[in-house]
C-alpha positions in Angstrom: 42.5 121.6 92.1 43.7 124.9 90.7 41.1 127.6 90.1 40.6 129.0 86.6 41.0 132.7 86.2 40.8 135.1 83.2 44.5 135.3 82.1 44.7 132.6 79.4 46.9 133.6 76.5 46.9 132.2 72.9 49.4 129.5 72.2 52.3 130.3 69.8 53.5 128.3 66.9 56.9 126.7 67.8 58.5 128.0 64.6 57.2 131.5 65.3 58.6 131.3 68.9 62.0 130.0 67.6 62.2 132.8 65.1 61.6 135.3 67.9 64.2 133.6 70.1 66.7 133.8 67.2 66.0 137.5 66.8 66.6 138.0 70.5 69.9 136.1 70.4 71.1 138.1 67.5 70.1 141.3 69.3 72.0 140.3 72.4 75.2 139.5 70.3 74.9 142.7 68.3 73.7 145.3 70.9 73.8 144.0 74.4 77.1 142.2 74.9 79.3 145.0 73.6 77.9 147.5 76.1 76.9 145.6 79.2 80.1 145.9 81.3 80.4 149.7 80.6 76.8 150.4 81.5 76.8 148.1 84.5 80.0 149.6 86.0 78.9 153.2 85.4 75.2 152.5 86.4 74.2 154.1 83.1 70.7 154.1 81.7 70.7 152.0 78.5 68.7 154.4 76.4 69.6 152.9 73.0 68.8 149.4 74.2 65.5 150.6 75.5 64.6 152.0 72.1 65.6 148.7 70.5 63.5 146.8 73.0 60.5 148.9 72.1 61.1 148.3 68.4 61.1 144.6 69.0 57.8 144.8 70.8 59.1 143.8 74.2 57.1 146.5 76.0 54.0 144.8 74.6 55.2 141.2 75.0 52.3 139.9 77.0 49.7 142.6 76.0 47.0 141.3 73.7 47.3 141.7 70.0 44.0 143.6 69.8 45.8 146.4 71.7 49.0 146.3 69.6 50.9 143.9 71.8 52.6 140.6 70.8 50.2 138.6 72.9 52.9 136.1 73.9 52.1 133.3 76.2 53.9 133.3 79.6 56.0 130.3 78.4 57.5 132.2 75.5 57.9 135.3 77.6 59.8 133.3 80.3 62.1 131.9 77.7 62.8 135.4 76.3 63.5 136.8 79.8 65.8 133.9 80.6 67.8 134.3 77.4 68.3 138.0 78.0 69.1 137.6 81.7 71.7 135.0 80.9 73.8 137.9 79.5 72.4 140.9 81.4 69.7 140.5 83.9 69.1 144.2 84.7 67.6 145.2 81.4 64.8 142.6 81.8 63.5 144.6 84.7 62.9 147.6 82.5 60.1 145.8 80.6 59.0 143.4 83.3 57.9 146.1 85.8 56.2 147.9 82.9 54.3 144.7 81.9 53.0 144.1 85.4 51.4 147.6 85.2 50.0 146.7 81.8 48.8 143.3 83.1 46.8 145.1 85.9 45.1 147.3 83.3 44.4 144.5 80.9 43.0 142.1 83.5 41.0 144.5 85.6 40.6 147.7 83.8 37.4 149.0 82.2 37.0 148.8 78.4 37.7 152.5 78.1 40.9 152.2 80.2 42.2 149.3 78.1 41.5 151.2 74.8 43.2 154.4 76.1 46.3 153.0 77.8 47.2 149.6 76.5 48.2 150.6 72.9 50.6 153.2 74.3 52.0 150.7 76.8 52.5 148.1 74.0 54.4 150.5 71.8 56.6 151.8 74.6 55.3 155.3 74.0 54.3 155.2 77.7 56.6 153.2 79.9 56.5 152.7 83.6 56.0 150.2 86.3 54.4 149.2 89.6 54.4 151.5 92.6 53.6 149.4 95.7 56.4 149.5 98.2 56.7 152.2 100.8 59.3 153.0 103.5 57.1 151.2 106.1 55.4 148.7 103.8 57.3 146.0 101.8 55.9 142.5 101.9 53.0 143.7 104.1 51.3 145.7 101.4 48.3 146.4 103.6 50.5 148.7 105.7 50.8 151.3 103.0 49.9 154.9 103.9 49.6 156.7 100.6 46.1 158.0 100.4 43.7 159.0 97.6 40.8 161.2 98.5 37.9 161.7 96.1 37.3 165.3 95.2 34.6 165.6 92.5 35.9 164.0 89.3 39.4 163.7 90.7 41.5 161.9 93.3 44.0 163.8 95.4 46.9 161.6 96.3 49.5 162.1 99.1 52.3 159.8 100.1 55.7 158.3 99.2 56.7 155.1 97.4 60.2 153.7 97.5 62.4 151.3 95.6 60.3 151.8 92.5 61.8 150.3 89.3 61.8 152.7 86.3 61.0 155.5 88.8 63.2 158.1 87.0 62.9 157.1 83.4 59.3 155.8 83.5 56.4 158.1 82.8 53.4 156.2 84.3 52.8 153.8 87.2 50.2 151.5 88.6 49.9 153.2 92.0 48.6 151.4 95.1 46.7 153.7 97.5 44.4 153.7 100.4 40.9 155.1 99.4 39.5 154.1 102.8 42.3 154.1 105.5 39.8 153.0 108.1 38.6 149.9 106.3 38.6 146.6 108.3 40.0 144.3 107.0 42.6 146.7 105.6 42.7 145.3 102.1 39.2 146.4 101.5 40.3 150.0 101.6 42.9 149.7 98.9 42.7 150.8 95.3 45.0 150.8 92.2 45.4 153.9 90.1 46.9 154.7 86.7 49.3 157.5 87.7 51.1 159.3 84.9 53.7 161.8 86.0 52.4 165.4 86.4 52.1 168.3 88.8 52.4 167.0 92.4 54.2 163.9 91.3 58.0 164.2 91.9 60.9 161.8 91.8 63.0 161.7 95.0 66.4 160.1 95.4 67.8 157.4 93.2 69.1 154.5 95.2 72.6 153.2 94.8 72.6 149.5 94.7 75.0 146.5 95.0 73.8 145.2 91.6 70.9 145.6 89.2 72.6 148.6 87.8 71.4 150.7 84.8 67.8 150.3 85.8 66.8 153.2 88.1 65.3 152.4 91.5 63.9 155.5 93.0 61.6 157.2 95.5 58.3 158.7 94.3 56.7 161.5 96.2 53.0 162.6 95.8 52.0 166.0 97.2 48.4 166.9 96.5 48.8 165.0 93.2 45.6 165.0 91.2 44.4 162.4 88.7 41.0 161.9 87.0 38.7 159.6 88.8 38.6 157.6 85.5 42.1 156.4 86.3 40.9 154.1 89.1 41.6 150.7 87.6 38.3 148.9 87.2 36.3 151.9 88.3 35.4 150.5 91.7 37.2 151.3 94.9 38.5 148.6 97.3 39.8 146.2 94.6 43.4 147.4 94.5 45.0 144.7 96.8 43.8 141.9 94.6 44.5 143.7 91.4 48.1 144.4 92.5 48.8 140.9 93.9 47.1 139.3 90.9 49.8 140.7 88.6 52.5 139.3 90.9 51.9 135.8 89.5 53.3 137.0 86.2 55.9 139.0 88.0 57.1 136.0 90.0 57.3 133.9 86.8 59.5 136.7 85.4 61.8 136.8 88.4 62.0 133.0 88.2 63.0 133.3 84.5 65.6 135.9 85.5 66.9 133.4 88.0 67.1 130.8 85.3 69.0 133.1 83.1 71.5 134.0 85.8 71.9 130.3 86.8 72.5 129.3 83.2 74.7 132.3 82.4 76.9 131.5 85.5 77.1 127.9 84.3 78.1 129.0 80.8 80.9 131.2 82.1 82.1 128.5 84.5 82.1 125.9 81.7 84.0 128.1 79.3 86.6 129.1 81.9 87.1 125.6 83.2 88.1 124.4 79.7 90.5 127.2 79.1 92.2 127.4 82.5 94.9 124.8 83.1 96.5 123.6 86.3 98.8 120.7 86.8 99.1 120.2 83.1 95.4 119.9 82.2 92.2 122.0 82.0 90.6 122.4 85.4 87.4 120.9 83.9 89.2 117.5 84.1 89.8 117.9 87.9 87.2 116.1 90.0 86.6 119.1 92.3 85.5 121.2 89.3 83.5 118.4 87.7 81.5 118.0 90.9 80.7 121.7 90.8 79.7 121.7 87.2 77.5 118.6 87.7 75.5 120.3 90.4 75.3 123.6 88.5 73.9 122.1 85.3 71.3 120.1 87.3 70.3 123.1 89.3 69.9 125.3 86.3 67.8 122.7 84.5 65.5 122.1 87.4 65.0 125.9 87.7 64.0 126.1 84.1 61.6 123.2 84.3 59.9 124.7 87.4 59.6 128.1 85.7 58.1 126.6 82.6 55.7 124.6 84.7 54.4 127.8 86.4 54.2 129.6 83.0 52.2 126.7 81.5 49.7 126.9 84.4 49.4 130.6 83.9 48.8 130.1 80.2 46.0 127.6 81.0 44.3 130.3 83.0 44.7 128.5 86.3 45.6 130.1 89.6 49.3 129.4 89.9 50.6 131.1 93.1 51.9 127.7 94.2 53.7 127.0 91.0 54.9 130.6 90.6 56.1 130.6 94.2 58.0 127.4 93.8 59.6 128.6 90.6 60.6 132.0 92.0 62.0 130.5 95.2 64.0 127.7 93.6 65.2 129.6 90.5 66.4 132.6 92.5 68.3 130.4 95.0 69.7 128.5 92.0 71.0 131.9 90.6 72.7 132.7 93.8 74.3 129.3 94.3 75.4 128.9 90.6 76.9 132.4 90.5 78.8 131.7 93.8 80.0 128.3 92.5 81.1 129.9 89.2 83.0 132.5 91.2 84.8 129.7 92.9 85.6 128.0 89.6 87.1 131.3 88.3 89.2 131.6 91.5 90.9 134.9 92.0 89.8 136.3 88.6 86.2 136.2 89.8 87.0 139.1 92.1 88.1 141.3 89.2 85.8 143.8 87.4 87.4 142.6 84.2 85.5 139.3 84.4 81.7 139.2 84.0 81.0 136.6 86.7 81.1 139.2 89.5 78.1 140.9 88.0 76.1 137.7 88.0 76.8 137.3 91.7 75.8 140.8 92.5 72.6 140.7 90.4 71.5 137.3 91.6 71.1 138.4 95.3 68.2 140.6 94.3 66.2 137.7 92.9 65.7 136.3 96.5 64.1 139.6 97.5 62.2 140.9 94.5 58.5 140.2 93.9 58.2 138.8 97.5 61.0 137.5 99.6 61.9 133.8 99.5 60.8 133.5 103.1 57.3 134.7 102.0 57.4 132.4 99.0 57.9 129.3 101.3 54.9 130.4 103.4 52.8 130.8 100.2 53.9 127.4 98.9 53.1 125.7 102.2 49.6 127.3 102.6 48.6 126.6 99.0 49.9 123.0 99.2 47.8 122.3 102.3 44.8 124.1 100.8 45.0 121.9 97.7 45.6 118.7 99.8 43.0 118.8 102.6 43.1 115.9 105.1 
């Protein structure tokens, strides 16, 4: 039986949800589709789109209404992410990383921290993300080396984070540190801090990537960086590991939704092309080889969507859902890769051209199998949770 936790969201009226989805679709047609290829090819920060996302409330999508957010349930949030990702996946990362930071503060922060930070997170006045990964610590978060030493009413932080989304254009991060490097087990010495940019906090190199362009992935360097002790999320040291990983359930639902969008977008492009491209006197959609591909692609995309909504519904019920989120993230991300590859094959030689969108879907999809925990790790989580829920 899944364990209930304090993350339940209010349910949304179906008509209200559909109205929001209609607004998202109009925004995609008006603002996103005309610029996506230029921004992706040039790896250019979509400043105007970011402003429009803030105006629509996306930076407060899952933040409670009492703090100025939309308070959307995870199911609605997943549908929004999938819709946007079906046209341009990268921009969903701009508000997803930000919302995981906000989730940590909303779920585990003190009343004072929530009142101070969440309204500014919700409006997009302060935007940022999650700073966990280090050069020697990816999946194994307990191996981080960044330290925070208490000095009176402040913490002094030293260390380096890497591959941090929104690192350049973000202004605040949920920063995972070691407050007790000698703790055993290691997770008991970890804490999560609210870390706005300031003296001692510098941005290192921006990473060039195969895909996921237009969102900055950067190195963050902390050199005697000081923050108030009040920025320790929850006010108690040693809780950071669980605070950080707790937000990953929503993060994995988001990545699953991005996988759904990529899988469905790849299917859409393949379907359109197959009806327009002719060989041997008829559209290639009438050739059995292409029909077999499309049949598999549509089934794969649908299964990915249902698994993702299943995980989101469990999250909305306030249940522990690492099993469901892990299955959704694993299957949907693999579906994104497979559907984009099959769509490339449907497009034939044109798929290799930068003039066609499908090559971007293929490049972007590969990240989904790595982000928010590798799929190898997801399979281990799925197995352990399944056995735990089904004792002999």
